[in-house]
C-alpha positions as CSV (number, residue, x, y, z in Angstrom):
1,M,-10.7,2.8,18.9
2,P,-9.8,5.3,16.6
3,Q,-8.6,8.8,17.8
4,D,-7.4,10.5,15.0
5,K,-9.3,11.2,11.5
6,H,-8.7,12.5,7.9
7,W,-11.9,12.7,5.3
8,I,-10.3,13.5,1.7
9,Q,-12.6,13.2,-1.3
10,C,-11.8,12.5,-4.7
11,N,-11.6,15.7,-7.5
12,C,-15.0,14.2,-8.9
13,R,-16.8,14.5,-5.6
14,S,-17.8,10.3,-6.5
15,E,-15.5,8.7,-4.0
16,A,-13.5,9.2,-0.7
17,L,-11.0,7.9,1.2
18,L,-11.1,8.2,5.0
19,L,-7.6,7.7,7.1
20,E,-8.2,7.0,10.9
21,S,-5.9,5.8,13.2
22,N,-5.3,3.8,16.1
23,D,-3.3,3.4,19.4
24,D,-0.6,0.9,16.1
25,L,-2.5,0.9,13.2
26,A,-4.5,2.5,10.6
27,L,-6.7,2.7,8.3
28,L,-7.6,3.4,4.8
29,S,-11.3,3.2,3.9
30,V,-12.3,3.8,0.6
31,Y,-15.9,4.9,0.3
32,S,-18.3,5.9,-3.1
33,L,-20.5,8.6,-2.5
34,Q,-23.1,8.2,-5.3
35,H,-25.3,11.4,-4.3
36,S,-28.3,10.1,-6.1
37,P,-31.5,11.6,-6.1
38,L,-33.5,7.9,-6.9
39,W,-35.2,6.3,-4.0
40,R,-33.7,2.4,-5.4
41,D,-29.9,4.0,-5.6
42,R,-30.4,4.8,-1.6
43,L,-31.9,1.7,-0.4
44,R,-29.0,-0.2,-2.4
45,L,-26.9,2.0,0.0
46,V,-28.8,0.8,2.8
47,W,-29.1,-3.0,2.0
48,K,-25.1,-2.9,1.6
49,I,-24.6,-1.3,5.0
50,I,-27.2,-3.7,6.8
51,R,-26.0,-6.8,5.0
52,T,-22.3,-5.6,5.3
53,G,-22.1,-4.2,8.6
54,T,-19.9,-1.1,7.1
55,P,-20.5,1.3,4.0
56,F,-17.0,1.4,2.9
57,T,-15.9,0.2,-0.7
58,D,-12.7,-1.3,0.9
59,Q,-10.6,-1.4,3.4
60,I,-6.9,-1.7,4.0
61,V,-4.5,-1.8,7.6
62,L,-1.5,-0.6,7.7
63,G,1.0,-1.1,10.0
64,K,3.9,1.0,11.4
65,E,6.1,0.3,8.4
66,E,3.9,-0.4,5.6
67,L,2.5,3.5,7.1
68,K,6.0,5.1,6.2
69,E,6.0,3.6,3.1
70,L,2.8,5.1,1.9
71,K,3.9,8.7,3.6
72,R,7.4,7.9,0.7
73,A,5.2,7.2,-1.9
74,I,2.9,10.3,-1.5
75,K,5.7,12.1,-0.8
76,T,7.5,11.0,-4.2
77,T,4.2,11.7,-6.5
78,T,3.3,15.2,-4.5
79,K,6.9,15.9,-5.7
80,N,6.4,14.7,-9.2
81,I,3.8,16.6,-9.8
82,E,5.0,20.2,-8.8
83,N,8.1,18.8,-11.5
84,Y,5.2,18.8,-14.0
85,E,3.6,21.9,-13.2
86,R,6.6,23.6,-12.7
87,T,7.8,22.5,-16.6
88,K,4.2,23.4,-17.8
89,R,4.2,26.9,-16.5
90,T,8.5,27.2,-18.2
91,E,7.4,26.3,-21.3
92,S,4.3,28.4,-21.1
93,I,6.8,31.5,-20.6
94,E,8.7,30.5,-23.8
95,G,6.6,29.5,-25.3
């Protein structure tokens, strides 16, 4: 049974990640958030949930070691983005 949930939407608001943890595993699910006013699209999503039993597009299960690797990758990527932003600010001040 999941004990902790984190919902993270992408910048375009059309997809989202749900990170859930339970006793010894983490579940990372990808959701498609199609906010379509068309009934056809809504029925398609309902049919997918009925057919598969899941509202998410994809899911991966991570153990402790894989979760540590994901954490390292996110930290590295965050540092790279911060360095890029710092470089861009410096260039705009100098240029």
